[in-house]
N, C-alpha and C positions, 0 to 999 in steps of 0.2 A: 219706806224708801231707803233710810240709812242702814237698816238691817240687810237689805238686798245688796247694797253697795259693799258692806263689810264682807258678805259671803263671797261676792265676786272678787274682792281684793284677796281674800284667803286663797281662793282657787287659783288666782293669777300667781301668787307667791309660791304655792305648791308646784304649779306647772313649771315655773322658772327654775325652782330648785331641782326638780326632776330632770329637766333638760340639762342643767349644769352637771349633774351626776353622770348622766349618760354620755355627755360630751367628753367629760374628763376620763372616764374609765374605758374608753375605746369600745371594743367589741365584747367585753366581758359582761356588760350589763349589770355589774356590781358597783356598789358605792365605793369610792376611794378609801383605802385603808388609812386610818389615823390612829396612832397609838404606839405602843412599844413593840419592837421586833427583836427576837433573839436569834443569834447566829452561833452555832457550834462549828468549829473548824479544826481540822487536823492537817498534818503535813509530815513527810518523811517517815511513813510507817515502816518502810524497808522490809516488807514481807513478814511483819510480826503479827501473824494470826494470834499467837499466844506468846507469853514469856517462855524462854527456852527450857527452863527447869533445871539448869545446871547447879544453881544455888537457890537457897531459900531467900525469901525477902525480895524477890524480883518484882519490879513494877511493870505496868503497861501490858500491851497486847490488845488486839481488837476484842478478845474475849472479855477483858475487863472494861473496855470502852463501852460496850453495849450495856453491860450491867449498870455502869454509872449513868449513862444517858437515860435509861429507863427509870432510874431513881429520881430524876429531875422532874419536879412537878411544875410545869410551865403553864401559865395562863396566857402568855403572849403567843402569837404565831412563831413558828420555829423553822429555820432553814439550816441544813447540815451540809457542809462542803469539805472537800479535801483539796489542798493546794498542790498536790503532786508528790512524787517520790514514794508511792505505795509499793512499787515493785522492788524486789531485792537485787535483781541483776538481769542478765540477758540470756542465761543458759536455759536449756529446755525445762529443767526442773523449776526455774524461776517463773517461767511462763505458766506452768501448771499451777504453781502456788498463787500466782496473780489472779487466776480465774476464781480461786476460792476467796481471795481478798475482795474482789468485786461483789461476790455473793454475800460476803459478810457485811460489807458496806450497805448493800441493798436491804438486808434485814434491819438495819438501823435507820433506814429512811433517808440516806444521803441523796441529795439532788443532783450532784455532779462530782466527777473525779477529774482533776486536771492532770495533764501529762507533765511529769517532771524530767529531771536530767537523765535518770536511768531509763525511764520509759522511752525517751527519745533515742536511746541507743539500740532499741529493738528494731529488727527489719520492718520495712514498710508494710509488707504483706501480712506479717504477724500482727502488727498494730491494728490493721483494718479487720482482721479476723477476730481479735480480742474485742473490738468495739461491737461487732455484730452479736457476740455471745454475752456481753456484759449486761447485767440487769440494771446497772447505773450508767447514765450517759458519760462517755469519755470525751473530754473537750480539749481542743488545742487550736488556737489561731496561728500558732507558730510552726507547726509541723506540716510540711508539704512534700509532695513527691519530688525527688531530685530531678527527674527528667522533664516534667512539664510544669512544675511549681503549683500544681493543683492541691487543694487541701486534702489531708489524709482523714481528718475527723471534722465533726461539727465544731465551729469556732466558739459558739455560745449556746446558751439555753435560756429561755425566758420562763420565769416562774410566776404564776398567778397567786399572790398572797393576799387573799381576801380583797381582791380588786386592785391591789398594788402590783404593777408589772415590774418584776425584778429581773434585770438581765445579768447573767453570769458569763463572763468572758474568761477564757483560759489562755495563759501564756507560759512559755519557758524561755529563759535567756540562753542564747548561744554559748555564753560563757559557762553555763552549767552543764553543757553536753560535751564531754571529752572527745567522743567519736560518735557522730550520728549513725544510726543503724543503716543497713544496706537499703538503698533506695530512698533514704530520708534526707531532707534538707531542713535546716532550721532558720526561719526568717529572723531578721533583726527585730527587736522589741517594737520599735516604732513602725516598721513596715507591717508587722502583724496587726497592730492596733489600727493603723490607718486603713487596712483592708476591710475591717468589719465594724469599727466604732460608729461611723455615720448611720449605717443601717440599723444597728442595735439601739442607738440613742433615739432614733425615730419611733421605735416600737415600744420603748420602755419608759418607766417613770424614775427608775433608780438602777444604777449599775454597780455590781460587785466584780472586781477584778481578782482572779486567782493567778498569782504571779510566782512561778518558781524561779526566783531571781534573788540577788543579794539586796541588802538594805538600801544601798546607794541607788541601785537601779529602780527599786520601788519608789523611792523618793523622787527620782527624776521623772518617772511616769506620772506621778501625781502633779508635778509642776507642768508637764507638757500637756496634760489632758484634764480639764476641769470636770469632765463628765463622771469620773469615778467617785462615788460616795464612799467606797471602802475598798482597800487593797489588802488581800490576805496572801501570805507567802510562808516560807520561801526557802531559798538556799542560804541558810544562815547558821551561825554557830550556836545560837541559843534562842529561847523564846523572848518576846517582848514582855516586859513586866508592867508596862503602862501603855495607854493609847498614844501612838505617835501621830502627829498632824503635819501635813504638807499641803499648801494651797487649801482647797476645800475638802480634801480627802483625809480619812482616817487610815492609818496603816498598822496592821498587826501581823505577827508571824510566830510560828512555832516549829519545833523539830523534835529530835530525841527519840526516834525509832518507836513510835506508838506509845510513848510513856506519858505524853501530855495531850491535853485537848484545851483549846481556847474557847471562851464564851464571851460574846459581846451582846449586851442588851442596850438598845438605843431607841430614841423616839424618832419616828419618821416625820420630817417637817418639810414645808415648802409647797408651793403651788404648781410650779412647772417642773423643773428638775429637782427631784426630792433629795434631801440630805438627811444624815443621821446626826442627831444632837443628844445631849445629856447622856453620854455613854457610861455604862457600868461594865467593866472588863475584868475577867478573871482567867488566869492560866491554872489549870487543874492538873496536878500530878496524879496519875492512876496508881495509887498505892497498892501494895501487895495485900492489904486487908480487904480490898474490893473483890468479891467473889467472881470467878470466871463464869461467864454465862453458859449454861449447859447446852443450849442449842448450838452455840458456836463451838463448844468443845466437841460436840458430835460431828460438826463440820471439819474440825481439825483431825479427828480420827478417820473421817472419810478421805481427807487429803493424804494422810499417812498410808492408808491402804492403797490408794491409787499410785503414789510415788513408789511404793514397795513393788508393785506389780509391773511398773512401766520401765522398759529398757531405756536407759539414758545414755547420752553421748559420753558422759564421764565414766561409764562402765567399761568402755572400750580401752584396752591397754595401749592402743596406738594413739589415743587422744593426746593432743598437745597441751601441755600445761599452760594456761593463759597467763601465768605470772613468769614464765620462762623468758630469758633474754633471747631474742631472735638470733639464730645462727650459733648459739652456744649450747652444747649438749654436755650433760654431766657424765663423767666416766665412771662414777661410783653408783652403786645400786644399794637398795635397802636390803638388810639381812635379818632384821628382827632383834629384839633386846637380848634374847637368850644367847646370841652369838658374842655378846660383850661380857658375859658372866665369867668366863675362864680367866681372863686377865684383870677384870675389874669386879672381883667378888664383893668387896665391901660396898662399893658404889651400887652394885646390883641389889644387894640386900636392903640398902636404904631406899632404893626405888620401889622394891616389892612392898614395903610398908607404907608407901605414900598413896595419896588419892590418885595420882597419875596412873598407877598400875591397875586401877579399877575403873578407869574413866569410861570404858565402853559399856560397863554394866549400867551406868546411869542412863544411857540411851535405850538399852534393852528394857529397863524398868518402865520408862514412859512411852515406849513404842516408837521412838524416833531413830532407831538404829539403821533405818534405810533412807533417812532424809539427808541428802548431800549438804544441806545447810548446817547440819549438826556434826556430821561424821568427821569433817576435816580437823576439828580440834579434839577428837577422841580416838584417833588412830594414827598410824605412822604413814606418811607420804601419800595420803589420799589424793587421787587425781594425777599422780605422777606414774610414769611407766612401770616402775618396780614396786610401787607402794600399794596400800590397801585398795581392794576393789569390793564393791558392794556384794557381789554374789558369794564372796568368801564367808561372810557372816561371823567368822571367828578364826583364830589362828595366830600366827606370829606377828601380824601387823596390827592387831587391835590394841587399844589402850594408848596412853601417851607414853611412848617408850624413849629409850636413849636417843634414837635417831630423829624423834619428833623435834628435838631442840638442836642436836649436834649435826644432823644431816646424815645422808646415806654412808654406811661404814664399810662397804666391801673393799675399797682401796686401802683403808686403814688396816683391816684384817689381813689383806694380802701382804702388806709390808711387815707387820709385826708378828704375825703367826706363821706365814709361809715364806717369809724372807724374800718376797718378790720386789723388784725395784718399782717405785712409784713416786710421783711428785705431789701426791695428795697431802693436804694439811687441813685439819678442821679450823675454821675461822673462830676468832674469839667471840664469846657470847656475853650478853649483858641484859639488863632489865627490859630493853626494847624488844628482845626476842620473846619474852614472856607475854608482852602486851599484844602480840599477834592473836592470842586467844583470850587473855585476861584483860578485857576492856568492856566498858559499857555494861549492858545487862548480862553479859556472859561471865561476870566476875564481881565479887565484892570489890570496893575500891582497892586498886592494886598498889601495894606498898612493898617494894623490894625487901626492905629490912625486916618486914614481918613475914613475908612469904618464903624467902630463901632459907631461913633456918630449918623449916620443915622438910626441905629436900637437899640440904647442903651436902655436897659430895665433891670429889676431885682430889688431886694430889696435895692441894694446899689446905684441905679440911681434915682435921684430926678427929 
């Protein structure tokens, strides 16, 4: 009799445990996840499929990110997310490049890409078109149609991680969007959260917020909403070096144009609303020693082929320079460095021996001589009415010439060679002019005192 009672008791306990599992895990039918969870996250990739190749020793690029991710031997379940800023800009060539970016993220198994400040500057119709073609879900609770305030994209995605229902919600701060794209409106952070959080919380066990916002905004969101276990961002000057905590939320962020990736490993804890505890966090710099992944390098070559064959708005000589001051037109035009040689022979000879005089060759060697993202710093006046145009391929406007720094010289020549009256004057130059190209991954750390001696010229230089 005692044996039968023991058997019945065991069956009862097993049945109760089974019911508890099914009840907890909702419709998945899986036992609830318990253990360590690893999250890799990126932000502000800025169109960096690969490092540009202008200098040796460059870090980053999705080509290196994929290699690094594949080298990580993870025993925990892994989630990969991007917090926004993957696109480089809003021009047609930026849109083409972004399509390749989404494909690259898909090969790495990213679960979602949030819309950042630059993505929000893209026209509404283009955003929806990109979402349809993207192999990785594009998320935003913030972006709505300007006319009817209806969502442009899915606000969130729910991931099933071994029975753990993880909600991923995407936001972008209006402060991070200088000018919303045509037909786009950006909701306030709280309005965007309030629209979707109740529904998302009811469907999930744990919520991760992707917030392209500054640190103060992320902290405020953590104070306002206890539901977020983790907030990843954002629109920041640099990566977090340690886990930040606000309310019951962890906050982490990174940036740096695809040169860093953040990794958080934490234990999933709690019975109702899950939390992440015992965190181990690392920010990884994608060193130049990390090989570039060959599959993504093939994708880069595919992008270059498409961009070379595609007519772009910037190819049109009538295209308006986006950096021009409205209503102000330059009276001077570009004439090429050879036009300066007659009067400035010594300076010209110094230039001929410099790397500037061979800048375009760098693009030709790596096949990026048709990529607008690269051309502007390797030619004279690219994108301006009288400057370099892609179909030219070679000629007087290639390389970093005299006018790349000093500006168009036609009026200067008209005055000093032909004796024509003109009010034109070159403005004074300084280290800041160099940094329009010599910054970040496009240059070794720029130091005027070290760079200038290699190209020193002018009437005050002997």
